[in-house]
N, C-alpha and C positions, 0 to 999 in steps of 0.2 A: 541583332544581337540582344542576348537577354543578359540584363545588369545583374552583376553579382550582388549578393545580400550580404552585409556586414552582421556577423552572428554576434558581435558585441554590442551592437545597437538595438539587435532584435533578441535577446536572450530566450525568450519565451520558445523560439524555434526548437531549440534542442530538446527539452522535457516535452514539448508538443509532439516532436516526431518520435521520441521514444514511446509516448504513450500510443500514438496511432500505430505504430509498428506492433506493440504488444497487444492491442486490440485486434489488429488483423491475424496475429497468430492465434489468439485466443479464438476468434471466429473459425479459423481452419481446423484447431483442435477440437472445438465443438462439434463440426461436422464430421470429423473423422469418428468421434464417440458416437454421434448419432447413427453412423452407418455400421458399427460395431467394427471398425477398423484398427482399435487399439486393444483389444482383450487380449490377446496372445502375449504382448509386451508388458501388459499390466499383470498377467499372472505369473509371469517369469519373475518378474521384478518382486512381486509378493511373496513368491516361494524363495526367493534369495535373500529376502531382508532379513536381518536378525529381530528378536523381539525383546520386550522388557522382561527381565526376571521378577519374581515374586517380590523381592526385596526393593528392588527399585521402581516397581509399577506405582507405587502410591507416591512417592515424591514427583515421579515424572507426570502423574497425572495433575498435580499441582501446577507444574510449570506449563502443561497443555491448557490449563484456565486461562491462561494470559493471552491467548488468541480469541477468546469468546467475546461476543460482542458486549456483554455486561461488564468485562473488564476493559475492553478497548474504550468505549464511549466516554466513561467518567474520567479516564486519563486524558483523552483528547479534548474534553469539555475543561478540565483544570489547566491544561497547558493552553488553549485558545482563550481561557479568561486571563491567565496571566499576560498574554501578549496584548491582548485587548486593553488591559490595564495600564500597559506600558506604553501606549499609543502606537502599536505595531497592529493597525487594523487589518491590513491585506493579508499578513502573516497569520492572525487569528483567525479570520474568514477562512483562509486556504486549509486548515488544519481541521476545522470543523467540518467543512464541506467533504473532504477527504474521507474522514471518518464515518461520517454520518452516511456519505453517498456509497462507500464499501459495504456498510451493513444494509442499506436499502438494495443495492444491486444483489447481494447475497440473497435476500428474500425474493426478488424478482427471479433469480435465476432457478431457484428450488421450483418456481411455478412453470417458469417458460422453456428451461432448457430440457434436454433427454434426460428420462429417469433412467437409472439402473441400480442394482442393489449395491450395498456397501461390501466390504471383504466380510467374511465370517466373524472376525473379531468383533465386529460392531453389535451383532446380535439384535439387529433392526433392519430386518431385509426389505423393508419399504420406506425406510427413512432415505430420501434424496441425497447423493454422495457429491454429486458433481456440480458445481466445482467445490474444494475445499473451503468452508467459511472461515477456518482458522487462518489459513494461509491468506485469503482475502483481506479480511479484517485486520490482522496483524500487520501485513506487509504495506498495505495502502497506508496506515498510520504511521509506521515507523519511517517508510520512504520520505512521506511527504513532509513529517516533522524535521527529519534530518537536514532535507533540503532547506526549508525556510529558515531553520535555525542558523544555518551555516551561511546563509545570504544574508541574513540580519548581522552578523558577525557577533552572534552570541557564543558559538562553540567553535572548535576547530574542525573543519570541514573534513578532513580524512579520518579523524577519530569517529565523529558523529555517524560518518557513512559507513564506516567499519561495524560499528556497534549495531548500526541498523540491517545491515545485510547479514550479519553472523544470527541476530535474533530472528530475522525473518526466515533464514534457512532452517534454523533448529526448529523453530515451530512449525513449520512444514514437514519437516523430516520426522518429527515427534509423532505426527498424526500417521504416518507410515508405520512406524515402529510399534504405536499403539493399535495397529491393525484396524485404524478407524476408516482410512481412505486408500484407494487405488492411486498409484503413482500419477496419472494423468489428472486426478482429481485436484492433487496438489499442484501440480505444473499449471494448470489451468487457474487456479487461486492466485497463483504468483502472477500469471500473465494478467489477469483481470486486474489486480492491485496495481501493476505496473501503469496500466492504461488508466486508471483512475487518478493515481499519483501524478502522471505526466499530465493529464488535462488540468488537474488542480495547480499545479506548480506553473504550468504555462499562464494560466489565469492571474496567477500572482505575479509574473513577469510582468504581464500586460500591464496590470494595475499601478505596480511600482514605477515602471517607466512613464506611463500618463500623469501620475502624481508628481513625478519628477519634472516633467516638461511644463506642467502647471504651475507648480509653486517653489520648485527647486531646481532652477536651472543650474547647469554645471556641475551638479551632484550625481554621483551615480545611483542607479535605482536602489541598490543596497545600502546606500548611506546611512548610519545611523540617526536616529531623530532623539533630540534632548528636550525633555518637557520643561518648560520655564516654570519657575516657582513663583508663587505671588510676590510681588513687590520688585520682581526683577525688571530690568528696562533691556 
């Protein structure tokens, strides 16, 4: 008989399982793209999607910049620094690893994954478009940050989760409306981001559980820590 696993005692299993599933789906989608089995669906969706008008294109372009690595990394560094300063080491490392890992993965994918030309609106036919770096960078950072901030009891989990999901979706769809990526590019970016966020947050849960077992027996892994001021006993 196989012993059942208590999810409450092993909280890393949920994000780890989600990340592993996303990684598998990303691999499957990449294989289909390599075999050119998605071009019909991509073209149909490309044809059906609306486009930004001239009046909204400029403001929408600024919004799209939020998904670039030079926008994500400084924000991630600032958040990680604040968490580190507040003695929330595991949370700080998790945010930093997820953001930097997503950017590194994006560059690796540009070299290692199948090449295909982006939609005509990008006007750069030799630039790799799979997967979408915007979707990958922003989603990995947003999901990881929302998770650790809620687990650290710094924000309401429903609110921060909703904001993270809406922004991740909007930044991905923005790439489609801007005619910069095919639909499968954006979906692949989301899947890769979930895989990275799932792995990072699973690592966070393991670190917190081990920390609690070593020095804070009886406290939950997400129990807030209070820094003692000089002179206090």
